[in-house]
C-alpha positions in Angstrom: -21.1 -11.6 -11.3 -18.7 -9.0 -11.2 -16.6 -7.5 -8.6 -16.3 -4.4 -7.9 -12.5 -2.5 -7.2 -12.1 -0.6 -4.0 -10.0 1.9 -3.6 -8.5 1.8 0.2 -6.7 4.4 1.9 -4.8 3.6 5.0 -3.3 5.9 6.9 0.0 5.6 8.6 1.2 8.6 9.5 3.0 9.4 12.7 3.5 5.3 12.8 7.3 4.3 12.6 8.9 0.3 11.4 6.9 -1.9 11.1 3.5 0.0 12.1 2.9 1.4 7.7 4.1 -2.1 5.8 2.2 -3.5 8.8 -0.6 -1.6 7.5 -0.4 -2.1 3.8 -0.5 -5.5 4.4 -3.0 -5.9 6.3 -5.6 -3.9 3.7 -3.4 -6.4 1.1 -5.4 -9.6 3.1 -8.8 -8.4 3.0 -8.3 -6.9 -0.5 -9.9 -8.1 -3.9 -8.0 -7.9 -7.4 -7.9 -5.0 -8.9 -8.6 -2.4 -5.6 -5.9 0.4 -5.4 -4.2 0.8 -1.6 -2.7 4.4 -1.3 -0.4 4.5 2.3 -0.8 7.4 3.9 3.5 7.5 6.2 5.7 9.6 7.6 7.8 7.0 8.4 10.8 7.9 5.5 11.6 3.7 5.1 7.8 3.3 4.1 9.3 4.2 0.7 11.6 1.2 0.0 9.7 -1.0 2.3 6.5 -0.1 0.1 8.5 -0.9 -3.0 10.4 -3.8 -1.8 7.3 -5.4 -1.0 5.8 -4.6 -4.2 8.2 -6.5 -6.0 8.3 -9.1 -3.6 4.8 -9.9 -4.0 4.2 -9.1 -8.1 1.6 -6.5 -7.6 1.7 -3.0 -8.7 4.4 0.3 -7.5 1.8 3.2 -8.7 3.1 6.1 -7.6 4.8 7.7 -4.5 3.7 10.6 -4.6 5.6 13.3 -1.6 3.1 15.7 -0.1 4.0 18.3 2.0 4.1 16.4 5.4 3.3 13.2 4.5 4.0 10.2 1.1 1.2 9.1 -0.6 2.1 5.9 -1.6 -0.3 3.7 -4.3 -0.4 0.1 -4.8 -2.7 -2.0 -6.9 -3.0 -5.4 -5.9 -2.4 -7.0 -9.2 -1.9 -10.6 -6.9 -3.2 -12.3 -3.9 -1.3 -15.7 -2.0 -3.9 -18.6 -2.2 
């Protein structure tokens, strides 16, 4: 049976550290390999936090996009903890 990749958008705008990274981790725990998670954040620390998390967890940081009033951080799930 093939798995279906999902695209999840997590809106953490207005939340400050550790809110955005906590929201991302919650989405990660319920994700499957290949899923894409987009984190929307207004907290400037989210860029560094997600970059460090992706490196440590072995997942792929696809893009960081500065929108007008927030940052869109895109992560692809390439590794799951067992």
